[in-house]
C-alpha positions as semicolon CSV with decimal commas, in nm:
position;residue;x (nm);y (nm);z (nm)
1;M;-7,805;4,637;4,018
2;H;-7,590;4,473;4,011
3;K;-7,639;4,170;4,217
4;Q;-7,815;4,283;4,522
5;S;-7,770;3,996;4,754
6;W;-7,750;4,073;5,124
7;A;-7,397;4,201;5,059
8;R;-7,533;4,476;4,845
9;L;-7,773;4,568;5,121
10;A;-7,477;4,622;5,346
11;A;-7,267;4,795;5,084
12;T;-7,523;5,053;4,983
13;G;-7,601;5,156;5,339
14;T;-7,838;5,445;5,303
15;L;-8,015;5,262;5,024
16;V;-8,172;5,036;5,280
17;L;-8,142;5,155;5,636
18;A;-8,171;5,529;5,602
19;T;-8,396;5,571;5,305
20;A;-8,763;5,623;5,363
21;L;-8,907;5,968;5,377
22;V;-9,262;6,075;5,317
23;L;-9,379;6,055;4,958
24;A;-9,534;6,377;4,845
25;A;-9,596;6,578;4,532
26;C;-9,305;6,783;4,408
27;G;-9,297;7,149;4,319
28;S;-9,403;7,305;4,650
29;S;-9,449;7,678;4,672
30;S;-9,179;7,885;4,836
31;S;-9,425;8,046;5,077
32;S;-9,511;7,711;5,233
33;S;-9,155;7,651;5,343
34;S;-9,037;7,994;5,456
35;S;-9,141;7,983;5,821
36;K;-8,919;7,692;5,935
37;K;-8,548;7,622;5,922
38;Q;-8,491;7,431;5,600
39;E;-8,273;7,151;5,737
40;L;-8,343;6,781;5,722
41;N;-8,178;6,544;5,970
42;L;-8,129;6,184;5,863
43;A;-7,976;5,869;6,006
44;A;-7,738;5,668;5,787
45;S;-7,663;5,301;5,845
46;A;-7,299;5,322;5,739
47;Q;-7,026;5,560;5,635
48;L;-6,996;5,666;5,273
49;D;-6,722;5,454;5,117
50;T;-6,652;5,690;4,825
51;I;-6,820;5,972;4,639
52;D;-6,642;5,887;4,314
53;I;-6,932;5,778;4,091
54;S;-6,698;5,567;3,879
55;K;-6,600;5,354;4,179
56;S;-6,908;5,365;4,402
57;T;-7,068;5,045;4,534
58;G;-7,407;5,212;4,570
59;Y;-7,597;5,529;4,487
60;G;-7,850;5,543;4,769
61;Q;-7,820;5,914;4,831
62;T;-7,583;6,040;4,563
63;G;-7,870;6,101;4,321
64;N;-7,907;6,421;4,517
65;V;-7,553;6,540;4,447
66;Y;-7,499;6,394;4,101
67;E;-7,732;6,433;3,804
68;S;-7,725;6,299;3,450
69;F;-7,931;6,385;3,141
70;Y;-8,239;6,313;3,353
71;R;-8,317;6,264;3,718
72;L;-8,559;6,015;3,871
73;G;-8,896;6,167;3,953
74;K;-9,215;6,031;4,103
75;D;-9,324;5,674;4,019
76;G;-8,984;5,591;3,875
77;K;-9,025;5,825;3,578
78;A;-8,735;6,012;3,423
79;T;-8,776;6,388;3,461
80;A;-8,578;6,694;3,358
81;G;-8,205;6,684;3,431
82;L;-7,896;6,830;3,267
83;A;-8,039;6,773;2,920
84;K;-8,239;7,061;2,780
85;S;-8,379;6,833;2,510
86;A;-8,333;6,487;2,363
87;T;-8,418;6,318;2,035
88;V;-8,404;5,952;1,936
89;S;-8,364;5,803;1,589
90;A;-8,644;5,603;1,429
91;D;-8,459;5,276;1,489
92;G;-8,414;5,362;1,858
93;K;-8,035;5,324;1,840
94;T;-7,913;5,685;1,844
95;Y;-7,990;5,945;2,112
96;T;-7,893;6,310;2,079
97;F;-7,891;6,521;2,396
98;K;-7,863;6,900;2,417
99;I;-7,699;7,019;2,741
100;R;-7,857;7,313;2,926
101;P;-7,664;7,636;2,864
102;N;-7,667;7,712;3,239
103;A;-7,543;7,366;3,345
104;K;-7,244;7,400;3,577
105;F;-7,041;7,193;3,820
106;S;-7,056;7,309;4,182
107;N;-6,723;7,492;4,137
108;G;-6,871;7,702;3,855
109;D;-6,702;7,514;3,570
110;P;-6,934;7,466;3,271
111;I;-7,075;7,119;3,209
112;T;-7,008;7,038;2,845
113;A;-7,072;6,745;2,616
114;Q;-6,711;6,641;2,668
115;S;-6,777;6,620;3,045
116;F;-7,014;6,331;2,973
117;V;-6,777;6,163;2,727
118;Y;-6,489;6,181;2,975
119;S;-6,700;6,050;3,263
120;W;-6,840;5,751;3,077
121;R;-6,503;5,649;2,938
122;R;-6,344;5,679;3,281
123;T;-6,612;5,464;3,444
124;I;-6,612;5,185;3,187
125;D;-6,233;5,162;3,170
126;S;-6,131;4,824;3,312
127;K;-5,858;5,002;3,509
128;T;-6,129;5,178;3,710
129;T;-6,296;4,848;3,807
130;S;-6,640;5,003;3,842
131;P;-6,885;4,761;4,012
132;Y;-7,158;4,908;3,792
133;S;-6,988;4,901;3,453
134;Y;-7,235;4,632;3,340
135;L;-7,507;4,897;3,326
136;F;-7,335;5,033;3,013
137;S;-7,418;4,707;2,834
138;G;-7,614;4,779;2,516
139;I;-7,426;5,102;2,448
140;K;-7,209;5,052;2,141
141;N;-6,889;4,854;2,215
142;A;-6,954;4,856;2,593
143;D;-6,945;4,478;2,634
144;D;-6,616;4,449;2,447
145;I;-6,467;4,733;2,651
146;I;-6,574;4,571;2,977
147;A;-6,421;4,243;2,857
148;G;-6,095;4,425;2,780
149;K;-6,124;4,366;2,406
150;K;-6,159;4,731;2,304
151;S;-6,045;5,071;2,423
152;P;-6,281;5,293;2,632
153;D;-6,238;5,551;2,353
154;T;-6,454;5,331;2,128
155;L;-6,760;5,358;2,355
156;G;-7,069;5,479;2,171
157;I;-7,067;5,832;2,307
158;S;-6,935;6,142;2,135
159;A;-6,944;6,521;2,166
160;K;-7,060;6,745;1,884
161;G;-6,953;7,088;1,990
162;K;-6,984;7,201;2,351
163;D;-7,351;7,128;2,408
164;T;-7,444;6,815;2,207
165;V;-7,392;6,454;2,315
166;V;-7,462;6,165;2,078
167;V;-7,506;5,816;2,220
168;Q;-7,512;5,511;1,994
169;L;-7,660;5,178;2,105
170;D;-7,605;4,823;1,981
171;Q;-7,981;4,781;1,981
172;P;-8,275;4,981;2,118
173;I;-8,293;4,986;2,498
174;A;-8,654;5,028;2,609
175;Y;-8,553;5,159;2,954
176;F;-8,272;5,383;2,828
177;K;-8,435;5,709;2,934
178;V;-8,480;5,601;3,296
179;L;-8,131;5,449;3,291
180;M;-7,999;5,794;3,205
181;A;-8,139;5,917;3,537
182;Y;-7,888;5,699;3,725
183;P;-7,599;5,890;3,894
184;L;-7,351;5,652;3,731
185;F;-7,403;5,840;3,404
186;S;-7,342;6,187;3,548
187;P;-7,072;6,404;3,388
188;Q;-6,738;6,453;3,562
189;D;-6,504;6,751;3,558
190;Q;-6,185;6,619;3,398
191;K;-5,985;6,913;3,533
192;V;-6,085;6,828;3,891
193;V;-6,032;6,452;3,852
194;E;-5,683;6,507;3,719
195;K;-5,603;6,773;3,979
196;Y;-5,670;6,540;4,272
197;G;-5,562;6,212;4,112
198;K;-5,589;5,922;4,359
199;K;-5,740;6,157;4,618
200;Y;-6,039;6,230;4,392
201;G;-6,366;6,137;4,563
202;T;-6,201;6,054;4,896
203;K;-6,309;6,377;5,067
204;A;-6,594;6,620;5,008
205;E;-6,359;6,890;4,880
206;Y;-6,191;6,646;4,640
207;S;-6,493;6,638;4,411
208;V;-6,742;6,866;4,241
209;Y;-7,114;6,805;4,205
210;T;-7,385;6,832;3,943
211;G;-7,706;6,784;4,143
212;P;-7,927;6,996;4,372
213;F;-7,683;6,951;4,662
214;K;-7,311;6,926;4,724
215;I;-7,133;6,740;5,003
216;S;-6,944;6,905;5,289
217;K;-6,787;6,790;5,618
218;W;-6,697;6,445;5,487
219;N;-6,338;6,327;5,509
220;G;-6,369;5,968;5,391
221;T;-6,428;5,816;5,733
222;S;-6,676;6,063;5,882
223;N;-6,971;5,948;6,088
224;K;-7,136;6,280;6,008
225;W;-7,162;6,476;5,686
226;T;-7,384;6,736;5,526
227;F;-7,551;6,796;5,193
228;V;-7,560;7,172;5,124
229;K;-7,770;7,342;4,859
230;N;-7,573;7,371;4,536
231;K;-7,613;7,732;4,423
232;D;-7,459;7,650;4,085
233;Y;-7,725;7,386;4,011
234;W;-7,922;7,471;3,696
235;D;-8,257;7,453;3,879
236;A;-8,142;7,588;4,218
237;K;-8,447;7,815;4,254
238;K;-8,666;7,503;4,299
239;V;-8,452;7,369;4,585
240;K;-8,591;7,469;4,927
241;L;-8,369;7,273;5,167
242;Q;-8,049;7,448;5,270
243;K;-7,895;7,145;5,441
244;I;-7,939;6,772;5,492
245;N;-7,745;6,652;5,797
246;Y;-7,644;6,285;5,813
247;T;-7,538;6,089;6,120
248;V;-7,427;5,725;6,115
249;V;-7,641;5,535;6,364
250;G;-7,545;5,182;6,457
251;D;-7,876;5,029;6,557
252;A;-8,253;5,077;6,543
253;G;-8,284;5,143;6,916
254;T;-8,041;5,436;6,907
255;S;-8,208;5,575;6,596
256;L;-8,547;5,560;6,764
257;D;-8,409;5,747;7,065
258;L;-8,271;6,018;6,837
259;Y;-8,606;6,044;6,662
260;Q;-8,799;6,077;6,985
261;T;-8,566;6,353;7,104
262;G;-8,601;6,540;6,773
263;K;-8,245;6,484;6,654
264;V;-8,343;6,294;6,339
265;D;-8,654;6,339;6,127
266;L;-8,716;5,972;6,058
267;T;-8,618;5,636;6,194
268;Q;-8,640;5,292;6,044
269;L;-8,809;5,042;6,273
270;E;-8,692;4,687;6,308
271;A;-8,956;4,411;6,319
272;T;-8,964;4,397;6,700
273;Q;-9,046;4,770;6,721
274;V;-9,323;4,781;6,464
275;D;-9,611;4,654;6,681
276;N;-9,560;4,943;6,923
277;Y;-9,591;5,208;6,652
278;V;-9,808;5,061;6,378
279;H;-10,102;5,280;6,484
280;N;-9,893;5,594;6,532
281;K;-9,990;5,876;6,294
282;E;-9,622;5,913;6,198
283;Y;-9,586;5,545;6,103
284;K;-9,502;5,486;5,737
285;I;-9,423;5,178;5,530
286;Y;-9,230;5,189;5,204
287;P;-9,175;4,899;4,966
288;Y;-8,845;4,841;4,801
289;S;-8,782;4,639;4,485
290;Y;-8,560;4,392;4,672
291;V;-8,689;4,034;4,646
292;S;-8,532;3,767;4,867
293;F;-8,505;3,422;4,716
294;L;-8,340;3,083;4,746
295;E;-8,069;3,019;4,488
296;Y;-7,967;2,664;4,400
297;N;-7,618;2,558;4,293
298;R;-7,663;2,340;3,984
299;A;-7,286;2,317;3,940
300;N;-7,227;2,167;4,284
301;S;-6,903;1,973;4,311
302;D;-7,079;1,688;4,496
303;A;-7,242;1,458;4,237
304;N;-7,550;1,370;4,442
305;K;-7,608;1,728;4,551
306;K;-7,578;1,839;4,188
307;K;-7,841;1,585;4,082
308;V;-8,086;1,701;4,347
309;L;-8,029;2,074;4,308
310;S;-8,059;2,045;3,929
311;N;-8,390;1,859;3,958
312;T;-8,697;2,071;3,885
313;H;-8,924;1,861;4,108
314;F;-8,690;1,918;4,403
315;R;-8,701;2,294;4,359
316;Q;-9,078;2,284;4,313
317;A;-9,103;2,086;4,637
318;I;-8,911;2,354;4,825
319;S;-9,136;2,625;4,685
320;A;-9,452;2,437;4,784
321;L;-9,307;2,389;5,131
322;V;-9,301;2,763;5,203
323;N;-9,606;2,926;5,359
324;R;-9,520;3,276;5,239
325;K;-9,813;3,441;5,416
326;Q;-9,707;3,293;5,748
327;L;-9,344;3,376;5,679
328;A;-9,434;3,736;5,601
329;K;-9,661;3,784;5,902
330;K;-9,465;3,607;6,174
331;V;-9,106;3,633;6,062
332;V;-9,025;3,911;5,818
333;G;-9,251;4,180;5,956
334;Q;-9,540;4,421;5,911
335;G;-9,642;4,503;5,555
336;T;-9,412;4,249;5,387
337;V;-9,511;4,198;5,023
338;I;-9,557;3,841;4,901
339;P;-9,406;3,821;4,551
340;T;-9,576;3,650;4,259
341;G;-9,244;3,573;4,092
342;L;-8,890;3,702;4,067
343;V;-8,984;4,055;3,957
344;S;-9,094;4,280;4,241
345;T;-9,439;4,433;4,284
346;S;-9,492;4,801;4,188
347;L;-9,185;4,811;3,966
348;A;-9,334;4,842;3,617
349;S;-9,671;4,852;3,441
350;S;-9,786;4,723;3,103
351;P;-9,748;4,983;2,826
352;K;-10,083;4,866;2,686
353;T;-10,306;4,792;2,988
354;G;-10,129;4,959;3,280
355;K;-10,137;4,627;3,466
356;D;-9,857;4,569;3,714
357;F;-9,598;4,319;3,592
358;S;-9,628;4,123;3,914
359;K;-9,982;4,026;3,815
360;D;-9,883;3,926;3,464
361;Q;-9,590;3,712;3,575
362;A;-9,789;3,493;3,818
363;V;-9,811;3,122;3,733
364;S;-10,079;2,925;3,914
365;G;-9,945;2,669;4,159
366;T;-9,581;2,773;4,150
367;M;-9,587;2,987;4,466
368;D;-9,869;2,820;4,661
369;Y;-9,824;2,660;5,002
370;D;-9,917;2,296;4,942
371;V;-9,759;2,033;5,166
372;Q;-9,912;1,742;4,976
373;Q;-9,775;1,873;4,648
374;A;-9,436;1,926;4,813
375;K;-9,434;1,560;4,921
376;K;-9,527;1,445;4,569
377;D;-9,257;1,659;4,409
378;W;-8,995;1,539;4,657
379;A;-9,088;1,176;4,591
380;E;-9,060;1,240;4,217
381;A;-8,722;1,407;4,267
382;Q;-8,599;1,107;4,467
383;K;-8,716;0,876;4,189
384;E;-8,561;1,078;3,907
385;T;-8,225;1,133;4,078
386;G;-8,197;0,801;4,260
387;V;-8,100;0,995;4,572
388;K;-8,319;0,899;4,869
389;D;-8,134;1,070;5,152
390;I;-7,932;1,389;5,133
391;T;-7,812;1,674;5,352
392;L;-7,796;2,020;5,198
393;T;-7,659;2,335;5,356
394;V;-7,846;2,666;5,343
395;L;-7,601;2,957;5,348
396;A;-7,720;3,282;5,507
397;P;-7,562;3,615;5,612
398;S;-7,513;3,703;5,976
399;D;-7,414;4,066;6,004
400;N;-7,679;4,302;5,873
401;G;-7,981;4,476;6,025
402;S;-8,210;4,185;5,940
403;D;-8,014;3,921;6,135
404;K;-8,310;3,800;6,339
405;A;-8,543;3,770;6,043
406;T;-8,275;3,603;5,830
407;Q;-8,210;3,339;6,094
408;Q;-8,581;3,278;6,143
409;V;-8,633;3,233;5,769
410;V;-8,366;2,965;5,733
411;Q;-8,470;2,793;6,056
412;Y;-8,827;2,786;5,924
413;L;-8,708;2,615;5,604
414;K;-8,508;2,363;5,803
415;A;-8,806;2,277;6,020
416;Q;-9,046;2,245;5,725
417;A;-8,813;2,004;5,544
418;A;-8,764;1,793;5,857
419;K;-9,139;1,775;5,914
420;Y;-9,264;1,701;5,565
421;L;-8,983;1,574;5,340
422;P;-8,829;1,255;5,484
423;G;-8,481;1,195;5,356
424;L;-8,404;1,567;5,316
425;T;-8,201;1,737;5,586
426;L;-8,126;2,108;5,571
427;K;-7,830;2,240;5,768
428;I;-7,783;2,610;5,838
429;Q;-7,453;2,787;5,780
430;T;-7,418;3,154;5,872
431;M;-7,119;3,378;5,810
432;P;-7,046;3,749;5,762
433;S;-7,210;3,878;5,447
434;Q;-6,884;3,957;5,271
435;A;-6,758;3,602;5,323
436;A;-7,097;3,458;5,230
437;Q;-7,102;3,651;4,906
438;Q;-6,751;3,534;4,825
439;N;-6,862;3,173;4,874
440;E;-7,163;3,237;4,654
441;Q;-6,950;3,390;4,378
442;N;-6,708;3,095;4,395
443;G;-6,991;2,842;4,369
444;N;-6,915;2,717;4,718
445;F;-7,273;2,663;4,836
446;D;-7,570;2,428;4,807
447;I;-7,858;2,669;4,864
448;V;-7,815;3,036;4,950
449;L;-8,056;3,294;5,083
450;A;-7,990;3,579;4,841
451;G;-8,187;3,840;4,655
452;W;-8,196;4,123;4,407
453;G;-8,313;4,481;4,393
454;A;-8,377;4,661;4,065
455;D;-8,148;4,937;3,940
456;F;-8,428;5,086;3,732
457;N;-8,801;5,045;3,687
458;D;-8,811;4,770;3,430
459;P;-8,857;4,390;3,468
460;I;-8,542;4,324;3,266
461;S;-8,340;4,450;3,565
462;F;-8,442;4,125;3,736
463;L;-8,463;3,894;3,437
464;Q;-8,112;3,963;3,309
465;I;-7,946;3,821;3,621
466;L;-8,047;3,463;3,534
467;Q;-7,920;3,462;3,179
468;K;-7,672;3,183;3,115
469;D;-7,361;3,404;3,099
470;A;-7,471;3,671;3,347
471;S;-7,201;3,744;3,603
472;Y;-7,459;3,720;3,881
473;N;-7,598;3,381;3,777
474;Y;-7,411;3,206;4,056
475;G;-7,649;2,908;4,058
476;K;-7,570;2,844;3,688
477;Y;-7,932;2,839;3,572
478;D;-7,938;2,747;3,204
479;S;-8,255;2,736;2,995
480;A;-8,250;2,775;2,617
481;E;-8,618;2,875;2,620
482;Y;-8,557;3,144;2,881
483;E;-8,246;3,268;2,703
484;A;-8,437;3,307;2,376
485;L;-8,720;3,501;2,539
486;V;-8,490;3,745;2,718
487;K;-8,298;3,796;2,395
488;K;-8,625;3,870;2,212
489;A;-8,715;4,127;2,477
490;S;-8,370;4,285;2,465
491;V;-8,300;4,273;2,092
492;T;-8,569;4,152;1,850
493;D;-8,865;4,328;2,012
494;A;-8,670;4,603;2,188
495;N;-8,845;4,873;1,987
496;D;-9,196;4,724;2,024
497;P;-9,317;4,787;2,383
498;T;-9,617;4,551;2,366
499;K;-9,429;4,254;2,220
500;R;-9,137;4,317;2,453
501;W;-9,370;4,312;2,754
502;Q;-9,511;3,976;2,649
503;D;-9,161;3,837;2,598
504;M;-9,075;3,930;2,957
505;I;-9,398;3,776;3,086
506;D;-9,323;3,453;2,900
507;A;-8,967;3,452;3,035
508;S;-9,098;3,500;3,388
509;H;-9,336;3,208;3,344
510;V;-9,043;2,985;3,245
511;L;-8,855;3,092;3,559
512;M;-9,145;3,012;3,788
513;K;-9,224;2,675;3,633
514;D;-8,856;2,584;3,661
515;Q;-8,821;2,744;4,005
516;A;-8,492;2,878;3,873
517;V;-8,483;3,056;4,206
518;T;-8,752;3,039;4,474
519;P;-8,886;3,386;4,564
520;L;-8,978;3,422;4,932
521;Y;-9,068;3,782;5,012
522;Q;-9,027;4,142;4,898
523;S;-8,880;4,387;5,143
524;V;-9,092;4,662;5,292
525;Y;-8,945;4,898;5,548
526;S;-9,129;5,057;5,838
527;Y;-9,051;5,408;5,957
528;L;-9,157;5,685;6,185
529;Q;-9,158;6,009;5,987
530;K;-9,191;6,362;6,122
531;S;-9,511;6,521;5,998
532;D;-9,348;6,853;5,903
533;V;-9,133;6,699;5,627
534;H;-9,286;6,731;5,281
535;G;-9,206;6,700;4,911
536;I;-8,965;6,408;4,916
537;I;-8,996;6,164;4,630
538;H;-8,963;5,792;4,697
539;N;-8,919;5,516;4,439
540;T;-8,885;5,140;4,473
541;A;-8,580;5,117;4,245
542;G;-8,269;5,305;4,145
543;T;-8,193;5,616;4,349
544;Q;-8,499;5,585;4,568
545;W;-8,488;5,920;4,746
546;S;-8,498;6,263;4,589
547;Y;-8,480;6,573;4,809
548;K;-8,485;6,830;4,531
549;Y;-8,839;6,943;4,613
550;A;-8,832;6,867;4,987
551;Y;-8,915;7,130;5,246
552;I;-8,997;7,167;5,614
553;K;-9,338;7,314;5,693
């Protein structure tokens, strides 16, 4: 993902504020769902900006209307999609997909191999300016195409006849199968795209769909829209819901009122509401892969600030100054997960032992609350930099649903520094998230409260953002040791799952010892969920919500 700082939280809307539904096994029987009206009512945090997958800024719900070779199933696993079968070469660099003979767009047009070729080339074309084009990286020639050095026609995808797609990679991509479950890689109907031109994807009727549902009653600015069962979907017989009705709801209080009057089937609770409902039988908590962290600007234009922010002991001091348990309990809210490093908990497990990556990445002492150690590290930083007194500004967003928590987090940091680190003053600067992100991208910050959420269930989705030349490495972290380890995981050991896993562990250890960024907390969202909703699949990354097997009982 793309950089998921707070701005992404706002941009993706339903990804965050209208996402959690009950996690249940898929494949329900038709008899269990026949007695009730098969409609699901959901609250959305914001309007859909576009339904053009090549231009979208988020795919929170569109995994239910667009489908690629696979779709995301339970526990972040890739399950059956538009591909009837797939084979991979021995070197892991060539994938061959066979398209289902009954695969159709929602207008009845056949989905062919060329539909995939056209879609991918359209998305990666620099003229399209897709925010997600970087996810094509690793596919042959993708990086050069994104950089404008080669034509989109040279992308490593080709059609062999009507039903066979061949994808060539620069090197093996361990997570390629789950990546192919992302809506970004869905086919597009060239005839429809060309028919509507600039209007394509701006209204429900100006697009066609490939997933279990299609969109209706959306005109580009609608506060209400509907997903309707797609009868042309290849697996339509498994889809029980007839409709999913969305309503944009501006705040948690209004959403709770709608829930209590039966107008929506779930509501996300803000931190101040949780205590009143934590013992309710309909209370649910769902983790998300988003980890909030402090990012430091090592390329600061102020010489003294640059010295301090580039000093490892300074960053270690800040980490030791944070009582994450207290922060989670008193500030962020019920059920908040305390991270062990940059990579989120419950994202990926060892291919050899099944152990969660979050346990493997932990480095003793790097995330512990230790005021005495913080004082020692700060004194060492002062000695090494020659800077005894300095004022640094902490930049934070001020216009999303977590305003109160965000402000409390940065105020907490300010107070801790004032209390325990003499000579260090932290000032707070808040601004709208869009402006804050622009300042971050331009390097106009000292410290910023930012974060990241994984696009797919693999640690590399986090680790790649701190590579030297990564577009999202706004703090300009630069470690030759780290760079070499990520490269080993991505290239040298890409076809050896066990070695690759160890490379990523070692890279994570480097990050934590350096405090490249300082992880604070992992987001968990609290909801009230109607007890008659079943069969919805939830994941912590990618397209988190799948309604294909959902039903009302």
